[in-house]
VOPAGU-2260 file (C-alpha; in pm, 1 decimal, decimal comma):
REM VOPAGU-2260
SITE   aa  ch    i         X         Y         Z
SITE  UNK   A    0    2226,2    1077,0    -964,1
SITE  UNK   A    1    1993,2    1220,6    -741,0
SITE  UNK   A    2    1810,1     970,9    -517,2
SITE  UNK   A    3    1401,1     957,1    -561,7
SITE  UNK   A    4    1138,5     836,3    -343,1
SITE  UNK   A    5     792,3     677,0    -368,7
SITE  UNK   A    6     542,3     725,8    -157,6
SITE  UNK   A    7     362,7     423,6     -73,5
SITE  UNK   A    8     206,6     429,2     297,3
SITE  UNK   A    9    -200,6     412,2     142,1
SITE  UNK   A   10    -335,1     247,5    -103,2
SITE  UNK   A   11    -406,1     588,4    -306,4
SITE  UNK   A   12     -18,4     670,4    -243,6
SITE  UNK   A   13      32,8     309,6    -405,4
SITE  UNK   A   14    -190,6     403,2    -679,0
SITE  UNK   A   15      -2,4     658,8    -774,9
SITE  UNK   A   16     340,3     513,2    -784,6
SITE  UNK   A   17     198,4     212,3    -998,9
SITE  UNK   A   18      69,9     492,7   -1244,9
SITE  UNK   A   19     387,0     682,7   -1217,3
SITE  UNK   A   20     586,1     313,1   -1299,9
SITE  UNK   A   21     339,9     270,2   -1587,0
SITE  UNK   A   22     417,1     598,1   -1766,7
SITE  UNK   A   23     774,3     604,5   -1714,4
SITE  UNK   A   24     763,8     269,6   -1870,8
SITE  UNK   A   25     555,6     340,2   -2187,1
SITE  UNK   A   26     794,4     603,8   -2205,6
SITE  UNK   A   27    1111,3     437,7   -2226,1
SITE  UNK   A   28    1279,6     645,1   -1894,4
SITE  UNK   A   29    1290,0     329,9   -1682,8
SITE  UNK   A   30    1359,6     -53,8   -1790,8
SITE  UNK   A   31    1126,9    -344,7   -1784,0
SITE  UNK   A   32    1329,8    -531,3   -1477,6
SITE  UNK   A   33    1362,5    -185,3   -1273,4
SITE  UNK   A   34     982,8    -197,8   -1324,8
SITE  UNK   A   35     909,6    -494,8   -1220,5
SITE  UNK   A   36    1141,7    -484,3    -934,2
SITE  UNK   A   37     916,2    -166,8    -813,9
SITE  UNK   A   38     582,1    -301,7    -922,4
SITE  UNK   A   39     675,2    -653,3    -663,2
SITE  UNK   A   40     727,6    -350,7    -420,5
SITE  UNK   A   41     440,7    -181,0    -468,7
SITE  UNK   A   42     220,7    -543,6    -423,1
SITE  UNK   A   43     473,1    -618,9     -79,6
SITE  UNK   A   44     297,6    -257,5      59,5
SITE  UNK   A   45     -53,8    -247,6     -64,2
SITE  UNK   A   46     -75,3    -636,8     117,3
SITE  UNK   A   47      69,4    -472,5     461,0
SITE  UNK   A   48    -183,1    -228,3     408,4
SITE  UNK   A   49    -406,0    -399,8     382,7
SITE  UNK   A   50    -403,7    -612,0     663,5
SITE  UNK   A   51    -320,5    -304,9     905,9
SITE  UNK   A   52    -668,4    -202,0     783,2
SITE  UNK   A   53    -780,6    -527,8     851,9
SITE  UNK   A   54    -637,2    -549,9    1218,1
SITE  UNK   A   55    -779,4    -169,4    1264,3
SITE  UNK   A   56   -1123,7    -308,9    1184,0
SITE  UNK   A   57   -1067,1    -594,1    1418,2
SITE  UNK   A   58    -930,6    -411,2    1703,4
SITE  UNK   A   59   -1207,1    -182,4    1654,9
SITE  UNK   A   60   -1511,3    -485,9    1633,9
SITE  UNK   A   61   -1354,4    -639,7    1978,3
SITE  UNK   A   62   -1356,8    -314,7    2152,3
SITE  UNK   A   63   -1760,8    -232,1    2014,5
SITE  UNK   A   64   -1798,8    -608,1    2138,5
SITE  UNK   A   65   -1638,4    -541,9    2481,4
SITE  UNK   A   66   -1861,2    -279,1    2461,5
SITE  UNK   A   67   -2174,7    -450,9    2490,3
SITE  UNK   A   68   -2046,4    -725,9    2736,7
SITE  UNK   A   69   -1925,6    -448,9    3013,4
SITE  UNK   A   70   -2297,7    -323,5    2958,0
SITE  UNK   A   71   -2513,3    -656,9    3006,4
């Protein structure tokens, strides 16, 4: 059996993976239990991506505030 890899490092890639798994499930290419496990993994990855995005925004805001304080 060949190994398959799913890209899930961005929300766009997770969305593509979800669509791919949904289509595979509808076409009988994957069983529901496996699809559910993969979709759970997608949800976990998406949560981590959201946290990373929020942290990046928070870091940017903290940098802007630091710059404003240094100007005064």
